[in-house]
LOLO-973871 format. One line per field, with one value per residue (C-alpha): residue number from 1; residue in three letters; y, x, z. Coordinates in Angstrom, 1 decimal. Example, Ala and Ser with C-alpha at 12.3 -4.5 7.8 and 13.67 -1.06 7.14 Angstrom:
2
pos [1;2]
code [ALA;SER]
y [-4.5;-1.1]
x [12.3;13.7]
z [7.8;7.1]
//
This chain:
85
pos [1;2;3;4;5;6;7;8;9;10;11;12;13;14;15;16;17;18;19;20;21;22;23;24;25;26;27;28;29;30;31;32;33;34;35;36;37;38;39;40;41;42;43;44;45;46;47;48;49;50;51;52;53;54;55;56;57;58;59;60;61;62;63;64;65;66;67;68;69;70;71;72;73;74;75;76;77;78;79;80;81;82;83;84;85]
code [UNK;UNK;UNK;UNK;UNK;UNK;UNK;UNK;UNK;UNK;UNK;UNK;UNK;UNK;UNK;UNK;UNK;UNK;UNK;UNK;UNK;UNK;UNK;UNK;UNK;UNK;UNK;UNK;UNK;UNK;UNK;UNK;UNK;UNK;UNK;UNK;UNK;UNK;UNK;UNK;UNK;UNK;UNK;UNK;UNK;UNK;UNK;UNK;UNK;UNK;UNK;UNK;UNK;UNK;UNK;UNK;UNK;UNK;UNK;UNK;UNK;UNK;UNK;UNK;UNK;UNK;UNK;UNK;UNK;UNK;UNK;UNK;UNK;UNK;UNK;UNK;UNK;UNK;UNK;UNK;UNK;UNK;UNK;UNK;UNK]
y [0.2;2.4;2.1;2.9;6.3;6.6;5.7;7.5;10.7;10.5;9.6;12.1;14.6;13.5;13.2;17.3;18.2;16.4;17.5;20.5;20.9;20.0;22.1;23.5;26.0;26.0;28.5;29.2;31.0;32.8;35.5;38.4;37.2;34.8;33.4;30.8;28.5;26.7;22.4;18.8;17.5;14.1;13.6;14.9;12.0;9.6;11.0;9.9;6.3;5.1;6.8;4.1;1.4;1.4;1.4;-1.0;-3.3;-2.6;-2.8;-6.2;-6.9;-6.1;-7.7;-11.2;-10.7;-10.0;-13.8;-15.6;-14.6;-16.3;-15.4;-14.5;-15.6;-14.4;-16.5;-15.7;-18.6;-17.5;-20.5;-19.5;-16.2;-15.5;-14.1;-11.2;-9.2]
x [-0.2;3.0;4.1;0.9;0.9;4.7;4.0;1.1;2.7;6.0;4.0;2.0;5.1;7.2;3.6;2.7;6.7;7.4;3.9;5.0;7.8;7.5;4.3;4.1;2.1;-1.4;-2.6;-6.6;-8.7;-11.7;-14.1;-12.2;-8.6;-6.6;-4.1;-1.7;-2.6;0.5;-0.3;1.4;3.3;3.4;6.8;5.9;3.4;6.0;8.6;6.0;4.7;9.0;9.3;6.6;7.4;10.9;9.6;7.6;10.4;12.1;10.6;9.2;13.4;13.8;10.5;11.7;15.4;13.5;11.0;14.3;16.4;17.0;14.5;17.0;15.6;16.3;16.4;14.1;15.5;18.0;20.4;21.2;22.4;25.5;26.4;26.9;30.1]
z [-0.1;0.4;-3.2;-4.5;-2.4;-3.2;-7.2;-6.8;-5.5;-7.6;-10.9;-11.5;-10.4;-13.2;-15.9;-15.0;-15.3;-18.9;-19.8;-18.7;-20.4;-23.7;-24.9;-28.5;-29.2;-31.6;-32.6;-32.1;-33.7;-31.7;-32.6;-31.3;-32.8;-32.9;-29.6;-29.3;-26.6;-25.3;-25.4;-24.1;-27.3;-28.9;-27.3;-23.6;-24.4;-25.4;-22.8;-20.1;-21.4;-22.4;-18.4;-17.6;-19.5;-17.7;-14.3;-14.8;-16.1;-13.8;-11.2;-12.0;-12.9;-8.6;-7.7;-9.6;-7.3;-4.6;-4.9;-5.9;-3.1;0.2;3.2;6.0;9.7;12.4;15.5;18.4;21.1;23.7;23.4;20.0;20.8;21.0;24.8;26.0;28.1]
//
């Protein structure tokens, strides 16, 4: 659940930054004349999709590596602990 919250916070921030950074001007004709509007370019959407794909694949690799890692067990018995002193 924690990773979902972190991913939601980081993902929207990175996506918003990319869409804002790569904006293209569009000329819009309105009754009073023309105006220029900035909108995200196709390059921005491409970068967002590629970043999501790379991070998703990285997550799969890490999950697979952690699944194959041996379990580390900590003994709770007192007689197996090292003597103090």
